[in-house]
Structure formats: C-alpha cells, structure tokens
N, C-alpha and C positions, 0 to 999 in steps of 0.2 A: 644771280640766281638762275637754277636751269629751271626749266618749263616743268618737269617733273617734282620740282620740289614747290611751286606756285600752285601747281594741280591738289597737291597732299595738302597742303594749306587750304585752300578752297573748300576743299574734302570734309578735314578734321572740324572747320568754321562751323561746314556746312551743319554736320550731325552733332554739333555742340548748341546750336541754334534749336535743332531739334528736340535734344533733351529736353533743354528749357523750357520750351512752350510745350512738351508733354506733361512738365511738373502740375501745371495749372489742372489739364484735366483728369488728375486721381480722383479716385471716392473718395468721401470722409467718411467717418463711422460716429453718428448721434443716435438720438431718441428721435420719438416720433416728431416732440415740436422742432426738433431743427431740420427732420424731415420738410414738415411743414412750410417754415420758413424762406424754405430754397423749393421751391416747384419747378418741376422737371429738371432738376441737379440733379446725376446719381449718385447715392448715397448707400451706406451701409446706416442697416438700422437695427439694433437686437429689441428683440419683441418675445413676448410670449402669445400661445393662441387662446383667444376669451371665448372658453367652453360653454358660456354663458346663452350664446349669439351661435345658430347654429352655420354648419360648413355648405356651403351650396356646393354641387357638384352633381351632375345630371350626365354619366357620360351615354345614352341616348338621344338626349337632346344637342349638345355639344362639348364631346370628350375631351376638348382643351382648356374649357372656361373652370376656374375654380375660381372661388371666394368664399373670402372667410374674414371675424374680426379679430383685431391684433390688439394688445398692450402692453404699455410699456412699464418700467419700474414705477414708474411718477404717479402711472393709473391712467393715462391720456389713451386714445383707442382713437383707431382708424380702421377702415375697409380697404381690405387686399383684395387682387385682383392678380390672379397669377394665369395664363394664358398657355401651357402648356400642358397640363393635364392633372394629374391627380402628384399628390405630395406622400411618396412612403414615409411614415413614421410621422405623421404630422399629429394625429389624436396622440400618440404617447409621447411625443418629444415634451421638454422642459422649457428648451428655448430654441428658437428659429433666430437666424439669420437672415433678414430681408435686402436684398440688391437688386435697387430698381431708381425708382422717381415717381413725387408724389406729383400726381395733376385731377386737376376736374374735382377734388373731394376723395380722392380715392390715391392708393399707392398703387402703383401699377409695376408688380413685380417681375424683374427678367430671372433670380436665382434665386432659391433658398437652400440653405444649408440648416440642415436640423439637428437640436443637440441633444440627443437621447440620456433619461437616466443612468447611472449606471448600476448596474446588475448587483453591484455590489453594496451597494448606498444602502439597502436599507437592511444588508445583514453584517451590520459591524462589530455587534458582539458578539455574535459567530465566529465571524473572521479573525477578529482578534483571540478568540478561544482556541480557535483551528492552529495560529500560529503559535498560541504559548504551549499548544501541545506538539506542535513539532519542534518547536525551538528542547523541548525536554525530552523529548526519543530522541533526537541526533545526538545529544549530549551523552548518549548512552555508548 
C-alpha cells in the first residue's frame, strides 16, 4: 500500500472513532423525574411554568438571574435557575423546553425554548365559519 492510502485509512478510522464517542454525549428528552435521576447529565425537559409560585427576577439586583417553579404532565415540580437574564414570553407560554442539568436540588438551565399558544386556537369556530364563507364565495 502507498503511504497516502495508509494515512487516509488512519484518518477515516479516527473520524469513525470520534463519531462513535460523541453518540454517548448526546442529550436525552424526558420528564422531571428522569432529570432528577440523572444529576449532572445534560437533558431536555418539557414542562409548564407553575404560575402558583412567583417568578424571581430582579434586574436591579442581578439582571442575569431568573428563577421559577416548573411542573411536568405528571405533576412533579422542580426549581429552575436560568442565568442569562429574562426569558421573553415566559408568562404566556403554554410549554417550555428546558435544556440543562439537574444539580444541587435545582435545574440549572442553559437554554429555554418557549412554546406559545396559537392565536387561532381560541377562535376555532370563527376560523371554521370564515373558511366556509371563503369556500362559498370563491365558488361563484
């Protein structure tokens, strides 16, 4: 074999090794109970804001600290700490996807994705009537 072929084989083997080792470091998506059972492991958790507990955010004291209570579909709750400031649409969001890890009795959140309600959801009857009206007038 030529030297170039040997070098290419070594590079390909190295690339395959890196890909296989990175598969274990991927994140998982789960519930609060799963996040608590894997302390320190990076996870994605789908939750809702628990509006019965006030959100802690004081921009004069620390503009990067935000804390709130989250609950999942099973009703389990946890404290969430987000250290990147205020989260837009936090109070109106239907669902939150938290990305981070559970440590020391709280979820250290690195990133938040808010899922806001559809503006058409509450007006489904009017949207249906409007669609029927549009279909009837376009047939003329």
